[in-house]
C-alpha positions in Angstrom: 218.5 44.7 83.2 215.9 43.6 85.6 214.5 46.0 88.3 211.7 45.6 90.8 208.7 47.6 91.3 208.5 48.6 95.0 206.1 50.3 97.5 204.5 53.5 96.2 205.1 52.4 92.6 209.0 53.2 92.7 211.5 51.7 90.3 215.2 51.9 90.6 216.9 52.8 87.5 220.2 50.7 87.3 223.4 52.8 88.1 225.0 51.9 84.7 222.1 53.6 82.7 222.2 56.6 85.1 225.8 56.9 84.4 225.6 56.3 80.7 222.8 59.0 80.5 224.5 61.4 82.8 221.3 61.6 85.0 221.4 62.9 88.5 219.1 63.5 91.3 216.4 65.9 90.6 216.4 65.5 86.9 212.9 65.1 85.2 211.7 62.2 83.5 208.6 61.4 81.5 207.1 58.1 81.8 204.7 57.1 79.1 203.1 53.9 78.0 203.1 52.9 74.3 201.9 49.5 73.0 202.1 47.7 76.4 205.6 49.0 77.2 206.7 51.6 79.8 209.2 54.2 78.4 211.2 56.6 80.6 212.9 59.5 79.0 214.8 62.4 80.4 213.3 65.9 79.7 214.2 69.5 80.2 211.6 71.6 81.9 211.5 75.5 81.1 209.6 78.1 82.8 206.4 79.1 80.8 207.6 82.7 81.0 210.9 81.7 79.2 209.0 79.7 76.6 206.6 82.5 76.0 209.4 85.0 75.4 211.2 82.6 73.0 207.9 82.4 71.0 207.6 86.0 71.0 211.2 86.4 69.6 210.7 83.7 67.0 207.5 85.6 65.7 209.4 88.9 65.6 212.1 87.3 63.5 209.4 85.9 61.2 207.9 89.3 60.8 211.4 90.8 60.1 212.2 87.9 57.5 208.9 88.6 55.7 209.6 92.4 55.5 213.1 91.6 54.2 214.7 93.2 57.3 216.2 90.0 58.7 219.3 88.5 57.0 219.2 84.9 56.0 222.1 82.6 55.7 222.8 79.4 53.8 225.1 78.1 56.4 226.5 78.6 60.0 229.8 79.5 58.5 228.0 82.3 56.3 226.4 83.7 59.5 229.8 83.8 61.4 231.7 85.4 58.5 228.9 88.2 58.6 229.1 88.5 62.3 233.0 88.7 62.1 232.7 91.3 59.4 234.2 89.0 56.7 232.0 89.0 53.6 234.2 86.5 51.8 
């Protein structure tokens, strides 16, 4: 698909690609140059506070795993069985 660079360096993404990728107005896109090509990728942007809280939770879980206080599972099914109270 060919598109045109317009004033203010704007490019229109062909509608077929917008529809195929489920993009909508306001979505964030990362634009990078790699080996002479321009790549545009949809990205999710999260508030820093949310990411900091998530990192803290992950670190807490690592500490509990190391201390033997956090159960570990070999599969998602095993996890759900434990949550359902089904140990078999």
